[in-house]
LOZAPA-108759 format. One line per 8 residues: their letters; for each residue x, y, z of N, C-alpha, C, O. Coordinates in Angstrom, 1 decimal. Example, Ala and Ser with C-alpha at 12.3 -4.5 7.8 and 13.67 -1.06 7.14 Angstrom:
% residues 2
AS	13.2 -5.7 7.8 12.3 -4.5 7.8 13.2 -3.3 7.8 14.2 -3.3 8.5; 12.8 -2.2 7.1 13.7 -1.1 7.1 12.9 0.0 7.9 13.4 1.1 8.0
***
This chain:
% residues 228
MILGGFLF	3.7 -17.8 -10.9 3.3 -16.9 -11.9 1.9 -16.5 -12.0 1.5 -15.4 -12.1; 1.0 -17.9 -12.0 -0.3 -17.8 -12.0 -1.0 -17.1 -11.0 -2.2 -16.8 -11.2; -0.3 -16.9 -9.6 -0.8 -16.1 -8.6 -0.3 -14.7 -8.7 -1.0 -13.8 -8.3; 0.7 -14.5 -9.3 1.4 -13.3 -9.7 0.2 -12.5 -10.9 0.0 -11.3 -11.0; -0.2 -13.2 -11.5 -1.1 -12.7 -12.7 -2.5 -12.3 -12.0 -3.1 -11.3 -12.3; -2.8 -13.2 -11.0 -4.2 -13.0 -10.3 -3.9 -11.6 -9.5 -4.8 -10.7 -9.5; -2.7 -11.4 -8.8 -2.4 -10.2 -8.2 -2.5 -9.0 -9.1 -3.2 -8.1 -8.8; -1.9 -9.1 -10.2 -1.5 -8.1 -11.3 -3.4 -7.5 -11.8 -3.8 -6.4 -12.1
FSVSMGGA	-4.0 -8.8 -11.8 -5.5 -8.2 -12.0 -6.2 -7.5 -10.9 -7.0 -6.6 -11.0; -5.8 -8.0 -9.6 -6.4 -7.5 -8.5 -6.1 -6.0 -8.5 -7.0 -5.2 -8.5; -4.7 -5.5 -8.4 -4.6 -4.4 -8.3 -4.7 -3.5 -9.4 -4.6 -2.3 -9.4; -5.0 -4.3 -10.4 -5.4 -3.3 -11.8 -7.0 -3.1 -11.6 -7.5 -2.0 -12.1; -7.8 -3.8 -10.9 -9.2 -3.6 -10.6 -9.3 -2.4 -9.7 -10.3 -1.6 -9.9; -8.3 -2.1 -8.5 -8.3 -0.9 -7.8 -7.8 0.0 -8.5 -8.0 1.1 -8.0; -6.9 0.0 -9.5 -6.3 1.1 -10.3 -7.5 1.6 -11.2 -7.4 2.7 -11.5; -8.6 0.8 -11.7 -9.4 1.2 -12.5 -10.5 2.0 -11.7 -11.0 3.0 -12.2
IAWVFSKL	-10.7 1.5 -10.5 -11.6 2.4 -9.6 -11.0 3.6 -9.4 -11.7 4.6 -9.5; -9.7 3.7 -9.1 -9.1 5.0 -8.8 -9.1 6.0 -10.2 -9.1 7.2 -10.1; -9.1 5.3 -11.2 -9.0 6.2 -12.4 -10.3 6.8 -12.6 -10.5 7.9 -13.2; -11.4 6.1 -12.0 -12.9 6.6 -12.4 -12.8 7.9 -11.3 -13.1 9.0 -11.8; -12.4 7.8 -10.0 -12.2 8.9 -9.2 -11.5 10.0 -9.4 -11.7 11.2 -9.0; -10.3 9.5 -10.4 -9.5 10.9 -11.0 -10.2 11.6 -11.8 -9.9 12.8 -11.8; -11.3 11.0 -12.8 -11.9 11.8 -13.6 -13.2 12.5 -13.0 -13.8 13.4 -13.6; -13.4 12.0 -11.8 -14.4 13.1 -11.1 -13.9 14.1 -10.4 -14.4 15.2 -10.4
FQHTTQGL	-12.7 13.8 -9.9 -12.0 15.3 -9.2 -10.6 15.6 -10.2 -9.5 15.8 -9.8; -10.9 15.5 -11.4 -9.7 15.8 -12.2 -9.2 17.5 -12.3 -8.3 17.8 -13.0; -10.0 18.3 -11.6 -9.7 19.7 -11.5 -9.1 20.0 -10.3 -8.8 21.1 -10.0; -8.8 18.9 -9.3 -8.0 19.4 -7.9 -7.2 18.3 -7.6 -7.6 17.2 -7.2; -6.0 18.4 -7.9 -4.8 17.7 -7.6 -4.6 17.5 -6.0 -4.2 16.5 -5.4; -5.0 18.6 -5.4 -5.0 18.4 -3.8 -5.9 17.6 -3.2 -5.7 17.1 -2.1; -7.0 17.6 -4.0 -8.2 16.6 -3.4 -8.0 15.3 -3.7 -8.4 14.5 -2.9; -7.2 14.9 -4.9 -6.7 13.4 -5.1 -5.7 13.1 -4.1 -5.7 11.9 -3.7
SLLCGGFL	-4.8 13.9 -3.7 -3.7 13.7 -2.8 -4.4 13.4 -1.2 -4.0 12.5 -0.5; -5.4 14.3 -1.1 -6.0 14.2 0.4 -7.1 13.0 0.3 -7.5 12.5 1.3; -7.5 12.6 -0.8 -8.3 11.3 -0.9 -7.5 10.0 -0.7 -7.9 9.0 -0.3; -6.1 10.2 -1.2 -5.2 9.1 -1.1 -4.8 9.2 0.4 -4.8 8.2 1.0; -4.6 10.2 0.9 -4.1 10.2 2.3 -5.1 9.5 3.2 -4.8 8.7 4.0; -6.4 9.9 3.0 -7.4 9.4 4.0 -7.5 8.0 3.7 -7.8 7.3 4.7; -7.4 7.4 2.4 -7.7 6.1 2.2 -6.5 5.3 2.8 -6.7 4.3 3.3; -5.2 5.8 2.7 -4.1 5.0 3.2 -4.5 4.8 4.8 -4.6 3.7 5.4
LGLLVLDI	-4.8 6.2 5.3 -5.0 6.0 6.7 -6.1 5.0 7.3 -6.0 4.4 8.3; -7.1 5.1 6.5 -8.1 4.0 6.7 -7.7 2.5 6.5 -8.3 1.7 7.1; -6.7 2.3 5.4 -6.3 1.0 5.0 -5.4 0.6 6.3 -5.4 -0.6 6.7; -4.6 1.6 7.0 -3.8 1.3 7.9 -4.6 0.8 9.2 -4.2 -0.3 9.7; -5.5 1.5 9.6 -6.2 1.6 10.8 -7.3 0.5 10.8 -7.5 -0.1 11.8; -8.0 0.1 9.5 -9.0 -1.0 9.7 -8.4 -2.2 9.3 -8.8 -3.2 9.8; -7.4 -2.2 8.6 -6.8 -3.8 8.1 -5.2 -4.0 8.5 -4.9 -4.9 9.4; -4.5 -3.3 7.9 -3.0 -3.5 8.1 -2.6 -3.5 9.6 -2.1 -4.6 10.1
IPSSFQIY	-2.8 -2.6 10.5 -2.4 -2.7 11.7 -3.2 -3.6 12.7 -2.5 -4.4 13.4; -4.3 -3.7 12.7 -4.9 -4.7 13.5 -4.5 -6.2 13.1 -4.0 -7.0 13.9; -4.6 -6.5 12.0 -4.2 -8.0 11.5 -2.7 -8.2 11.8 -2.3 -9.3 12.2; -1.8 -7.1 11.6 -0.3 -7.4 11.9 -0.1 -7.6 13.4 0.8 -8.4 13.7; -0.9 -7.0 14.2 -0.8 -7.2 15.8 -1.1 -8.3 16.2 -0.6 -8.8 17.2; -2.2 -8.8 15.5 -3.1 -10.2 15.8 -2.0 -11.3 15.5 -2.1 -12.4 16.1; -1.0 -11.2 14.4 -0.3 -12.3 14.0 1.1 -12.2 14.4 1.7 -13.2 14.6; 1.7 -11.0 14.6 3.2 -10.9 14.9 3.1 -10.2 16.1 2.1 -9.6 16.4
QSFGILLG	4.5 -10.5 17.0 4.6 -9.9 18.2 4.8 -8.3 18.2 5.4 -7.8 17.3; 4.2 -7.7 19.3 4.2 -6.2 19.2 5.5 -5.6 19.1 5.6 -4.5 18.5; 6.7 -6.3 19.7 8.1 -5.4 19.8 8.6 -5.4 18.2 9.2 -4.4 17.8; 8.3 -6.5 17.5 8.9 -6.5 16.2 8.3 -5.6 15.3 8.9 -5.2 14.3; 7.0 -5.4 15.5 6.1 -4.4 14.7 6.5 -3.1 14.9 6.8 -2.3 14.0; 6.6 -2.8 16.3 7.0 -1.4 16.9 8.4 -1.0 16.4 8.7 0.2 16.3; 9.2 -1.9 16.3 10.9 -1.8 15.9 10.8 -1.5 14.4 11.5 -0.7 13.8; 9.8 -2.3 13.8 9.9 -1.9 12.2 9.0 -0.5 11.9 9.3 0.2 10.9
IFIGYFIF	8.1 -0.3 12.7 7.5 1.2 12.3 8.9 2.2 12.7 9.3 3.0 11.9; 9.5 2.2 13.8 10.6 3.1 13.9 11.7 3.0 12.6 12.1 4.0 12.2; 12.0 1.8 12.1 12.8 1.7 11.2 12.3 2.3 9.8 13.1 3.0 9.1; 11.0 2.1 9.5 10.4 2.6 8.7 10.4 4.2 8.4 10.5 4.7 7.4; 10.2 4.7 9.7 9.8 6.2 9.9 11.3 6.8 9.6 11.4 7.9 9.0; 12.6 6.0 10.1 14.1 6.7 9.9 14.2 6.3 8.1 14.8 7.1 7.5; 13.8 5.4 7.6 14.1 5.3 6.1 13.5 6.4 5.4 14.0 7.0 4.4; 12.1 6.7 6.0 11.5 7.8 5.2 12.2 9.1 5.4 12.4 9.8 4.4
QLLDSLFH	12.6 9.5 6.6 13.2 10.7 6.9 14.7 10.8 6.0 15.3 11.8 5.5; 15.2 9.5 6.1 16.5 9.6 5.2 16.2 9.8 3.7 16.7 10.7 3.1; 15.4 9.0 3.3 15.4 9.3 1.7 14.6 10.4 1.4 14.8 10.9 0.3; 13.5 11.0 2.2 13.0 12.4 2.1 14.0 13.5 1.9 13.9 14.2 0.9; 14.9 13.6 2.7 16.1 14.6 2.9 16.9 14.4 1.8 17.2 15.4 1.2; 17.3 13.0 1.3 18.2 13.1 0.0 17.4 13.4 -1.4 18.0 14.0 -2.3; 16.2 13.1 -1.4 15.3 13.6 -2.7 15.4 15.2 -2.7 15.9 15.9 -3.5; 14.8 15.6 -1.4 14.6 17.1 -1.5 15.9 17.8 -1.7 16.0 18.8 -2.4
ASHAQNPS	17.2 17.2 -1.0 18.3 17.8 -1.1 18.9 17.8 -2.6 19.7 18.7 -3.0; 18.4 16.9 -3.3 18.9 16.9 -4.8 17.9 17.6 -5.8 18.0 17.6 -7.0; 16.9 18.1 -5.1 15.6 18.7 -6.0 15.1 17.5 -6.9 14.7 17.7 -8.0; 15.1 16.4 -6.4 14.5 15.5 -7.0 13.0 15.3 -7.1 12.3 16.1 -6.4; 12.2 14.4 -7.8 10.8 14.3 -7.7 10.4 13.9 -6.5 11.2 13.2 -5.7; 9.2 14.4 -6.1 8.6 13.9 -4.6 8.9 12.5 -4.5 8.5 11.7 -5.4; 9.5 12.2 -3.3 9.5 10.7 -3.1 8.3 9.8 -2.6 8.3 8.6 -2.5; 7.3 10.6 -2.3 6.2 10.0 -1.9 5.9 8.6 -2.5 5.8 7.6 -1.8
VSLLTLAM	5.7 8.7 -3.8 5.0 7.6 -4.7 6.4 6.6 -4.5 6.1 5.4 -4.2; 7.6 6.8 -4.6 8.5 5.7 -4.8 8.4 4.8 -3.2 8.4 3.6 -2.9; 8.4 6.0 -2.2 8.4 5.0 -0.9 7.1 4.3 -0.5 7.0 3.3 0.3; 6.0 4.9 -1.1 4.6 4.1 -1.0 5.0 2.8 -1.9 4.9 1.7 -1.3; 5.3 2.9 -3.0 5.6 1.6 -3.6 6.5 0.4 -2.8 6.1 -0.7 -2.4; 7.5 1.1 -2.7 8.3 0.3 -1.7 7.7 -0.3 -0.3 8.0 -1.4 0.1; 6.9 0.5 0.2 6.0 0.0 1.4 5.1 -1.2 1.1 5.1 -2.2 1.8; 4.5 -1.1 0.0 3.5 -1.9 -0.5 4.3 -3.4 -1.0 3.8 -4.5 -0.8
IIHTIPIS	5.5 -3.2 -1.5 6.1 -4.3 -1.8 6.8 -5.0 -0.7 6.9 -6.2 -0.6; 7.2 -4.1 0.3 7.7 -4.9 1.6 6.5 -5.5 2.3 6.7 -6.5 3.0; 5.2 -4.8 2.0 4.0 -5.5 2.9 3.7 -6.8 2.4 3.2 -7.7 3.2; 4.1 -7.2 0.9 3.6 -8.3 0.3 4.6 -9.5 0.8 4.2 -10.6 0.7; 5.9 -9.0 1.1 7.0 -10.2 1.3 6.5 -11.3 2.3 6.6 -12.4 1.9; 6.0 -10.9 3.6 5.4 -12.1 4.3 4.4 -12.8 3.9 4.2 -13.9 4.3; 3.5 -12.2 3.2 2.1 -12.7 2.8 2.9 -14.0 1.6 2.8 -15.2 1.7; 3.7 -13.4 0.6 3.9 -14.1 -0.4 4.9 -15.4 0.1 4.7 -16.5 -0.4
LTVGNLLG	5.8 -15.1 1.1 6.5 -16.3 1.6 5.7 -17.2 2.3 6.1 -18.3 2.5; 4.6 -16.7 2.8 3.7 -17.8 3.4 3.0 -18.7 2.4 2.8 -19.9 2.6; 2.6 -18.0 1.3 1.9 -18.8 0.3 2.6 -19.6 -0.5 2.1 -20.6 -1.1; 4.1 -19.3 -0.6 5.1 -20.1 -1.0 5.4 -21.1 -0.2 5.9 -22.1 -0.8; 5.2 -21.2 1.1 5.4 -22.1 2.1 4.5 -23.2 2.1 4.8 -24.4 2.4; 3.0 -22.8 1.6 2.0 -23.5 1.6 1.6 -24.1 0.3 0.6 -24.8 0.2; 2.4 -23.8 -0.6 2.1 -24.3 -2.1 2.1 -26.0 -2.0 3.0 -26.7 -1.6; 1.1 -26.4 -2.4 1.1 -28.1 -2.5 0.5 -28.6 -1.3 0.3 -29.8 -1.1
NAALSISL	0.1 -27.7 -0.5 -0.5 -28.0 0.9 -2.0 -27.6 0.8 -2.4 -26.4 0.5; -2.7 -28.5 1.2 -4.3 -28.4 1.5 -4.6 -27.2 2.2 -5.7 -26.7 2.2; -3.6 -26.6 3.0 -4.2 -25.5 3.8 -4.2 -24.2 2.7 -4.9 -23.2 3.0; -3.5 -24.1 1.6 -4.0 -23.2 0.7 -5.0 -23.3 -0.2 -4.9 -23.5 -1.4; -6.2 -23.2 0.5 -7.5 -23.4 -0.3 -7.7 -22.3 -1.4 -6.9 -21.3 -1.6; -8.8 -22.6 -2.1 -9.1 -21.5 -3.2 -9.6 -20.2 -2.3 -9.2 -19.1 -2.5; -10.3 -20.6 -1.4 -10.8 -19.5 -0.5 -10.0 -18.4 0.1 -10.3 -17.2 0.3; -8.7 -19.4 0.5 -7.5 -18.3 0.9 -6.8 -17.6 -0.1 -6.2 -16.6 0.0
TASIILHH	-6.8 -18.4 -1.0 -6.1 -17.7 -2.3 -6.7 -16.3 -2.6 -6.3 -15.2 -2.8; -7.9 -16.8 -2.6 -9.1 -15.6 -3.2 -9.0 -14.4 -2.5 -9.2 -13.3 -3.0; -8.7 -14.6 -1.0 -8.8 -13.8 0.0 -7.3 -13.0 -0.2 -7.2 -11.7 -0.2; -6.5 -13.7 -0.3 -5.1 -12.9 -0.2 -5.0 -12.0 -1.4 -4.4 -10.9 -1.4; -5.6 -12.4 -2.5 -5.7 -11.8 -3.9 -6.5 -10.4 -3.7 -6.0 -9.3 -4.0; -7.8 -10.6 -3.2 -8.6 -9.3 -3.2 -8.3 -8.5 -2.3 -8.6 -7.3 -2.5; -7.4 -9.0 -1.0 -6.9 -7.8 -0.3 -5.9 -6.8 -0.8 -5.5 -5.9 -0.1; -5.5 -7.1 -2.0 -4.7 -6.0 -2.7 -5.4 -5.3 -3.7 -4.7 -4.5 -4.3
VPEGFALS	-6.8 -5.4 -4.0 -7.7 -4.3 -4.5 -7.4 -3.0 -4.1 -7.0 -2.1 -4.8; -7.6 -2.8 -2.6 -7.4 -1.4 -1.8 -6.2 -1.1 -2.2 -6.1 0.1 -2.5; -5.0 -1.7 -2.3 -3.7 -1.3 -2.5 -3.4 -0.8 -3.7 -2.5 0.0 -3.9; -4.2 -1.3 -4.8 -4.0 -1.1 -6.3 -4.7 0.5 -6.3 -4.2 1.4 -6.9; -5.9 0.7 -5.4 -6.5 1.8 -5.5 -5.7 3.1 -4.9 -5.6 4.3 -5.3; -5.1 2.6 -3.9 -4.1 3.7 -3.1 -2.9 4.0 -4.1 -2.7 5.2 -4.4; -2.2 3.1 -4.6 -1.1 3.3 -5.2 -1.2 4.0 -6.6 -0.3 4.6 -7.3; -2.6 3.7 -6.9 -3.1 4.4 -8.4 -3.4 5.8 -8.1 -3.2 6.6 -9.0
TALISQGE	-4.0 6.1 -6.9 -4.5 7.7 -6.7 -3.1 8.3 -6.3 -3.0 9.5 -6.5; -2.1 7.6 -5.7 -1.1 8.4 -5.3 -0.3 8.8 -6.6 0.1 9.9 -6.8; -0.2 7.7 -7.4 0.6 8.1 -8.8 -0.1 9.1 -9.9 0.6 9.8 -10.7; -1.4 9.1 -9.8 -2.3 9.8 -10.6 -2.2 11.3 -10.1 -2.1 12.3 -10.9; -2.3 11.4 -8.6 -2.3 12.9 -8.2 -0.9 13.6 -8.3 -0.7 14.8 -8.1; 0.0 12.6 -8.6 1.6 13.2 -8.9 1.7 13.6 -10.2 2.7 14.2 -10.6; 0.6 13.2 -11.1 0.7 13.5 -12.7 1.0 12.3 -13.5 1.0 12.4 -14.7; 1.4 11.2 -12.9 1.9 10.1 -13.6 0.8 9.7 -14.8 -0.4 10.0 -14.7
RLWRVFFY	1.3 9.0 -15.8 0.6 8.7 -17.0 -0.1 7.3 -16.5 0.3 6.6 -15.6; -1.2 6.9 -17.2 -1.9 5.5 -16.8 -0.8 4.3 -17.1 -0.6 3.3 -16.4; -0.2 4.6 -18.3 0.7 3.2 -18.9 1.8 3.1 -17.4 2.1 2.0 -17.0; 2.3 4.2 -16.9 3.0 3.9 -15.9 2.5 3.3 -14.6 3.2 2.6 -13.8; 1.3 3.6 -14.5 0.6 3.0 -13.4 0.5 1.4 -13.4 0.7 0.7 -12.4; 0.3 1.0 -14.7 0.4 -0.3 -14.9 1.7 -0.9 -14.9 1.7 -2.1 -14.7; 2.8 -0.3 -15.1 3.9 -0.7 -15.0 4.4 -0.8 -13.7 5.3 -1.7 -13.4; 3.9 0.0 -12.7 4.1 -0.3 -11.3 3.6 -1.6 -11.0 4.3 -2.4 -10.4
FFIFSIFF	2.4 -1.8 -11.4 1.7 -3.0 -10.9 2.4 -4.4 -11.6 2.4 -5.5 -11.1; 2.9 -4.0 -12.7 3.6 -5.3 -13.4 4.9 -5.7 -12.5 5.3 -6.8 -12.4; 5.5 -4.5 -11.8 6.7 -4.9 -11.1 6.3 -5.4 -9.8 6.9 -6.3 -9.2; 5.0 -4.9 -9.4 4.6 -5.4 -8.0 4.1 -6.9 -7.9 4.2 -7.6 -6.9; 3.6 -7.3 -9.3 3.2 -8.8 -9.4 4.4 -9.6 -9.5 4.4 -10.7 -8.9; 5.5 -9.1 -10.1 6.6 -9.8 -10.3 7.2 -10.1 -9.0 7.7 -11.2 -8.7; 7.3 -9.2 -8.2 7.8 -9.3 -6.8 6.9 -10.3 -6.0 7.4 -11.3 -5.4; 5.9 -10.1 -6.2 4.9 -11.2 -5.4 5.3 -12.5 -5.8 5.3 -13.4 -4.9
SIFIWVGQ	5.5 -12.7 -7.1 5.7 -14.3 -7.6 7.0 -14.7 -7.4 7.3 -15.9 -7.4; 8.0 -13.7 -7.2 9.4 -14.0 -6.8 9.5 -14.5 -5.4 10.0 -15.6 -5.1; 8.8 -13.7 -4.4 8.9 -14.2 -3.0 7.9 -15.4 -3.0 8.2 -16.1 -2.1; 6.9 -15.7 -3.5 6.3 -17.1 -3.5 7.3 -18.2 -3.7 7.4 -19.2 -3.0; 8.1 -18.0 -5.0 9.0 -18.9 -5.3 9.9 -19.1 -4.3 10.0 -20.3 -3.9; 10.8 -17.9 -3.5 11.4 -18.0 -2.5 11.0 -18.8 -1.1 11.6 -19.4 -0.3; 9.6 -18.5 -1.2 8.7 -19.2 0.1 9.0 -20.7 0.1 9.1 -21.4 1.2; 9.0 -21.3 -1.2 9.1 -22.7 -1.3 10.3 -23.2 -0.9 10.3 -24.5 -0.7
YWTLTEKA	11.4 -22.4 -0.6 12.6 -23.0 -0.2 13.2 -22.4 1.2 14.1 -22.9 1.9; 12.4 -21.3 1.5 13.1 -20.5 2.6 12.2 -20.1 3.5 11.2 -19.4 3.1; 12.2 -20.3 4.9 10.9 -19.7 5.8 11.6 -18.6 6.5 12.7 -18.8 7.0; 10.9 -17.3 6.5 11.3 -16.4 7.3 10.8 -16.4 8.7 9.6 -16.6 8.9; 11.6 -16.2 9.7 11.1 -16.2 11.0 10.0 -15.3 11.4 9.8 -14.2 10.8; 9.3 -15.6 12.1 8.1 -14.7 12.5 8.4 -13.4 13.0 7.7 -12.4 12.8; 9.8 -13.4 13.8 9.9 -12.0 14.5 10.5 -11.0 13.1 10.5 -9.8 13.0; 11.0 -11.8 12.2 11.7 -11.0 10.9 10.4 -10.6 10.1 10.4 -9.6 9.4
QGILMGIS	9.4 -11.3 10.2 8.2 -10.9 9.4 7.4 -9.7 10.1 6.8 -8.9 9.4; 7.5 -9.7 11.3 6.7 -8.7 12.1 7.7 -7.4 12.0 7.2 -6.3 12.2; 8.9 -7.5 11.7 9.7 -6.2 11.5 9.5 -5.8 10.2 9.4 -4.6 10.1; 9.4 -6.6 9.1 9.0 -6.3 7.8 7.7 -5.3 7.8 7.7 -4.1 7.5; 6.7 -6.1 8.4 5.4 -5.5 8.5 5.2 -4.1 9.1 4.4 -3.2 8.8; 6.3 -3.9 10.1 6.3 -2.7 10.8 7.2 -1.7 9.9 6.9 -0.5 10.0; 8.0 -2.1 9.2 8.7 -1.1 8.3 7.6 -0.7 7.0 7.7 0.4 6.4; 6.8 -1.7 6.8 5.6 -1.3 5.8 4.9 -0.4 6.3 4.7 0.6 5.5
IGLIATAS	4.1 -0.3 7.8 3.4 0.2 8.4 3.9 1.7 8.5 3.2 2.7 8.3; 5.3 1.8 8.9 6.1 3.1 9.1 6.1 3.9 7.8 5.8 5.1 7.8; 6.2 3.5 7.0 6.6 3.8 5.4 5.3 4.5 4.9 5.2 5.6 4.4; 4.2 3.7 5.1 2.8 4.2 4.7 2.4 5.2 5.5 2.1 6.3 5.0; 2.4 5.0 6.7 1.9 6.1 7.7 2.7 7.4 7.5 2.1 8.5 7.5; 4.0 7.4 7.3 4.6 8.8 7.3 4.5 9.3 6.0 4.4 10.5 5.9; 4.4 8.5 4.7 4.1 8.9 3.5 2.9 9.5 3.3 2.7 10.4 2.6; 1.9 8.9 4.0 0.6 9.4 3.7 0.2 10.7 4.6 -0.6 11.6 4.2
ISEFILHH	0.9 10.6 5.7 0.4 11.9 6.6 1.4 13.0 6.3 0.9 14.1 6.2; 2.8 12.8 6.0 3.7 14.0 5.5 3.4 14.4 4.2 3.3 15.6 4.1; 3.2 13.6 3.0 3.4 13.9 1.8 1.8 14.3 1.3 1.4 15.4 0.8; 1.0 13.2 1.6 -0.4 13.3 1.0 -1.4 14.2 1.9 -2.5 14.6 1.4; -1.0 14.5 3.3 -2.2 15.1 4.1 -1.6 16.5 4.5 -2.2 17.6 4.2; -0.4 16.4 5.2 -0.1 17.8 5.9 0.4 18.6 4.9 0.4 19.9 5.1; 1.0 18.1 3.7 1.4 19.1 2.5 0.2 19.8 2.0 0.4 20.8 1.4; -0.8 19.6 2.2 -1.9 20.2 1.7 -2.9 20.9 2.5 -4.0 21.3 2.1
VRTVSFRT	-2.4 21.2 3.9 -3.0 21.7 4.9 -3.5 23.2 4.5 -4.7 23.6 4.6; -2.5 23.9 3.9 -2.7 25.2 3.8 -3.2 25.6 2.5 -3.5 26.7 2.2; -3.2 24.5 1.5 -3.3 24.9 0.2 -4.9 24.6 -0.3 -5.2 24.8 -1.5; -5.8 24.3 0.5 -7.2 24.1 0.5 -7.9 24.7 1.6 -7.4 25.1 2.6; -9.3 24.9 1.3 -10.0 25.4 2.7 -10.1 24.2 3.6 -9.9 23.0 3.3; -10.5 24.5 4.7 -10.7 23.5 5.8 -11.9 22.4 5.5 -11.8 21.2 5.6; -13.0 23.1 5.0 -14.1 22.2 4.3 -13.7 21.3 3.2 -14.3 20.2 3.2; -12.9 21.6 2.2 -12.4 20.7 1.3 -11.4 19.8 1.8 -11.4 18.6 1.6
FFMFLFLG	-10.3 20.4 2.7 -9.5 19.5 3.3 -10.2 18.4 4.1 -9.8 17.2 4.0; -11.2 18.6 4.9 -11.9 17.6 5.8 -12.7 16.6 4.8 -12.6 15.4 4.9; -13.5 17.1 3.8 -14.2 16.4 2.8 -13.5 15.5 2.2 -14.0 14.3 2.3; -12.4 15.7 1.5 -11.4 14.8 0.9 -10.9 13.7 1.7 -10.9 12.6 1.4; -10.6 14.2 2.9 -10.0 13.3 3.8 -10.8 12.3 4.3 -10.6 11.1 4.3; -12.0 12.8 4.8 -13.1 11.7 5.2 -13.7 11.0 3.8 -14.4 10.0 4.0; -13.5 11.3 2.8 -14.1 10.5 1.6 -13.1 9.4 1.4 -13.6 8.3 1.0; -12.1 9.6 1.5 -11.0 8.7 1.3 -10.9 7.6 2.4 -10.8 6.4 2.2
YMLSYIFH	-11.1 8.2 3.7 -11.2 7.1 4.9 -12.6 6.3 4.6 -12.7 5.1 5.0; -13.7 6.8 4.0 -14.9 6.1 3.8 -15.0 5.2 2.6 -15.7 4.2 2.6; -14.2 5.5 1.6 -13.8 4.7 0.6 -13.2 3.2 1.0 -13.6 2.2 0.4; -12.2 3.4 2.1 -11.3 2.4 2.5 -12.2 1.5 3.6 -12.1 0.3 3.6; -13.2 2.1 4.3 -14.1 1.6 5.3 -14.9 0.6 4.2 -15.1 -0.6 4.5; -15.3 1.0 3.1 -16.3 0.4 2.2 -15.7 -0.9 1.5 -16.2 -2.0 1.3; -14.3 -0.6 1.2 -13.2 -1.8 0.6 -13.1 -2.7 1.8 -13.2 -3.9 1.5; -13.0 -2.4 3.1 -12.7 -3.3 4.1 -14.0 -4.0 4.2 -13.8 -5.2 4.4
RLIE	-15.2 -3.6 4.2 -16.4 -4.4 4.4 -16.5 -5.4 3.4 -17.0 -6.5 3.7; -16.2 -5.1 2.1 -16.5 -5.7 0.9 -15.6 -7.1 1.0 -16.1 -8.2 0.7; -14.3 -6.9 1.5 -13.3 -8.1 1.2 -13.1 -8.8 2.7 -12.2 -9.7 2.9; -14.0 -8.4 3.6 -13.8 -9.1 4.9 -14.3 -10.8 4.7 -14.2 -11.5 5.7
***
């Protein structure tokens, strides 16, 4: 639970930064969505995809990406068919939770082991600051209130704590972890490209489109350099 509390603090830091940017660009919902899309692409390209292919087998990751893509297509069609709320935030939240499962299970396996050093724990926690920023920007761009953002963070940290506890008693195979990471990548990629980027291609000028997309990517790069 202590590590879950640290995770809540970490994603809340990202959320606070996202709140500042939402105030700077409060008159352009499209700009916030594009900022989120660019940031998510940067998060995938600079961090999640390279680290996943270094740790897990390529086949499992690629299989997971295809599964994630089809999950998105299925849920997207169901949401839109019922005229429900845009599914992008829910799918992004699901992707972030799936992304934490292999990490939290590994932490659970290492509890009480000297390998779980303070520096390693700090690194794991800090790596969720960008995810807090991305999820907050997505929620704010969809018009969600600030208290609901922190509610999502609370659920996020609860899942993290649960899977740390599960990891003390159960080890997930490396192949299964690779598939889970692939599903997370597939969901994040399809949600960011389809809902946050392509959805706004014709709603803003090319200059505005490129500016916000590039700004989001550069923010992701800055985060990546800071937590390396």
